[in-house]
N, C-alpha and C positions, 0 to 999 in steps of 0.2 A: 389404517395406511392409505395415505394420500395417492391419489391417481393422477399422474402427469399427462399433460398433451405432449405430442410429438415437439413442441416448440419450448417445452419448460426450460428455464434457465435456472440451474442451481445457484450460481454467483451472478449478480448483476451490481456493476460499478460504476461510479462516476469520478472522473479525475481528469486532469488535462492530459492532453495529447500534443506535444510541442516539438519544436527544433532548439536544442540547446547548444551554445557555443561556451567551452569551458576550458580554462587554463589552470595547470597546477603544476606543482615542481615535477610531476611525471611526464609532462607533455601537454597536448591540447588536442581538442576537437572542434571543427566548425560545422554547426548545424547538423549535430548528430540527434538521431531520434531518441526524444525524451518525454517527459511529463509523467505525472503521477499514476495515471491509468496505464501509460505503457510499461512502466517497471512492475506495476503490481499484477498487470493482465499477464504479461510474459511469464513472470514468477509463478503466478498461480497455474496457468497452463503448463508449464514444465513439471511442476510438483504432481498434477493430476496425471501427466503421461507417465512420469517415473514410478508414480505409486499405483498406476492402473486404476485409476479412482473411477473413471466413467461419468464425471460430471461435466456439464456445460459451462463455461465462463462467457459472459457478455459485458461489454463496455456501454456506456452513455457518455456522450461529449460532443465535440465540436472540433473539426479542422477547417483550414482555409482552402481557398481555391486552388493554392499553390501546393498542397500536401500531395506528396509523389505517390502514385499509383503504386510504385514498386515498394513503399512503405506501408500500403494498406495490404499488399500481397505478403509481406514480411511478418506483419502481426497477424494476420489471417492464417498464415502458415505454422504458426504457434498452436492456433486452435481458439484464438481469441474472436468472438463473434461481435461484428462491428455494425450490427443492424441499428444499434442505438446511438451511431455517431452520425451527426449531419455534417454536411459539407457547405460551408460559409462562402459568401462572395467576397469576404475579406480575407487576409491573409492568416496564416496559422501563428499561433501564439510562439513567441521567441524570448528566450532567456539567455543572458550573457553573463558569465561570472569568471572570477578568479580565486582560487585556493591559495592559502598561505602556506609558508614552508612545513607547517605541523598538521595541515590539512583540516584543523580545528575551526578556523575562521575563515569565512568566505565573503567575498566583496561582490555584491551585484552591479556590473557595469552597465547593463542596460535590460530593460524589460519592455517587451511590445505585446500588450494584452490583445491587441487586433480582435480575432473573430469570437472572443469570450466576451467582449462588451456587448451587453444586451442579451445575450445568450441565455434561454430557458430550456432546461432539460426536459426531454419526453422520453417516459420510459414505453417501449412498446408494450400493448395491452396484453400478450401473451406472456411477457416476463414479470408482471406484475405479482404474481404468487411464487416468486423466487424463494428459495430457502434461506440464502444469506445477502444481505444488502452490504456492500462495501462502500463506505463513504470515504474514499481516498482524499488527500489533501486539495481543497477546493474551497472556494468561499462559503461562509456558512449558508447564506440564502440559497445557495444552488443544492447543498446538502439537504438542507430542510424541504426543498422542491421535491427531491426524491423521497424522502420520507412521506410525503403526502401522497404520492403515486403508488408506493408500493405497499403491499399486504402487510397488516401489523403484526402477523405471525413469522416474518422475516426476522432471522437473527442478524442485528445491525451491528458491524464494526465500523469504528470511526478514527479517523486520524486528524490532525490539523497542524498549524505551524505557527510560530511564534508572531508573524504578520497579522494573523486573524485573531489571536489572544489579545495582542496590544489595541488593534483598531477595531474590532467586533467582538468584544468578549461577551456580550449579551447575546449574540447569535451563536457562538461557540458553546456557551451553557444550555441554550435551547436544544441545540443537537445532542449534547452530552445527557440531557435530560431523557432522550429517547434511544440512547445507545445502550446496547448489552455488552460489548467489549470494547474497551477504550485503550487505544495503543498511541503512545506518544512519547517523546524523549523526556530527560531529566529537566533541561531548562524549560520546557513548556510545562512540566508538571509542577514545577517551582512557580511558574508565573501564575497558573491558575489556583493553586492551593496556598500559596504563601509560605511554604515549607522547603528549604533546601534538603532536608533529610529525605530520603526516598521513600522510607517506611512512613514516616507522618503524611508526606503528600499523597501516598496511595490511600491512607485512611480517609483523608479528605475527599478525594476525588471518587473513591468507590461509593460515597454517600450522594454524590452529583450525578451518576448515571442511573439508568433504569436496571442494568443487570448488575452482576457482581463480580466481574473480572477486568481488573486493569493491569496493562502491561506497560512497564516504563522502560524503554530502551536507554542504555548505559553507555554507547558507543563502544570504545576499546575493551569496556568492562562487561560487555554482552548485554543482557536484558534480564528483568525481573518480572514475574508474574504474582499478581495478588488475587488470590480466589478463596472468598471465606477465610478459614483459618490456615489455609496453605499460602506458603511463599515458595516459589521456585525461582532459582537464579540458574541461568545459562551463560557460561562465558562465551566470550567471542571467540572464532575461529583463530587459533593460534597462527603467527608469523606470516600474517596476510602483509602484502605489499601494496600500499594504497595507490591509485591513480586518480579516482574521480568519486567522492563521497556522494554525488548527487545519485538519488533514487535508492538509497540503501534502506531508508525506512519504508518507502513504497514497496520495495521487493518483499521486505520483512511481512508487512501486513498482507500482501496479496498471498503469499504463501501461508499465512496462517489462516485466511478466509477459505483458501481452497481445502486446506486439512479440515476444517470446521463443516464444510459443505460435504466431504466425504463421509465424515461420521454421520451427519445427518441422513445422507442417502442410505446409509447402512442401518439407519434406525438406532444409532447410538447417540449418547449425550455429545454435543459439540465440543465441549472441553475435552472428551475422552483422550487419553494419552497426550496431555497438554504439554507436558516437558518435550515429547518428541516432536510435537508440533513447532514448539520454540526452537528446538535445535534446527529443523529445517528450515525455519524462516532465517534464523541467523546465517546458515549457510547461504541462503540467496543474496541476503545482505552483503556477505562477504565477497560474493561474485560481482555485486554491484559496485562495490568499492575498488575492485582489482582492475577495472575495465573503463574506458569510457564508453558512455551511452550503454546500450544493452549488450555490448560486444562478449563481455566475459561469460555473462549469462548464458548467451547462445552458444557459446563455445564448449561450455562444460557439460559432459554426458554423465549419465547417472553413476559411472564409477567414481567420477570426480566428486560428485554430490555426496556419495557414501564415503569417500575419503575424508572429506572434509567434517561430515558428521561424526566420524569416529574420532577424529582429532579432538573435536568439542567435548566428547564424551571422556577422552583420555586426560583432559584437564583436571587436576585435583584442586 
């Protein structure tokens, strides 16, 4: 049994912490707290609390000199350790976008990379023996830098996006070759594998990663996990009223990472109860969908999480 120090971090993640301005048919938000580490981190912490998991979750990233202290307190209030987040003299990353009538297409109106330019992640030394390394959506070079700093025994979960697949495919593939659990959407799966059929895409992807678990998110159709000879399909939460799809995938993978870390802490296989993990991840994604920024995630209590999980289980 591994002996951990008092500062041991079960889940260490890298991702963006940003201010998002989003328009959709449901309304809009100006400079709402966003970014892949924000959604993944808050979702992981809330799952940990609702499951009484007893794990520690830490984020590595960068924010600007203008990042509000109230937002630092907001993230830390959820239990997210920000000791790995540095403050730059530049401004915080910003993204402005508009979703179409069906919420399927998004038009990026403005991107201000700001403090991420020239940023090199630094993992605190006492976090380097973490159980789970979550590479949330970020440039492949930054994900690879994290892999170089964290112990090889860590379970690696990785996400990406179409931008990196198109612009930096070699880097994406390098990350994949060191990934135990790959979590991407069906468009990304097709772009990498060359197959529109999800089952065929998964066959290709599982050969490209270090581990043997590929999860493909299907939007309104839920998600599918491919693990050895096992295929698990979890439907989406029924009757969701979309507001802002930003952060759905990040909330999904953050919740999944927390589940796997709880399993490891309990000396179970990370994929123990995989379907239940995916249901909880789907619930977190549904909450991200139904609110702007992390508002709906924060507002939902354990009763609402359980109600949504039961609704997923009720779908035939």
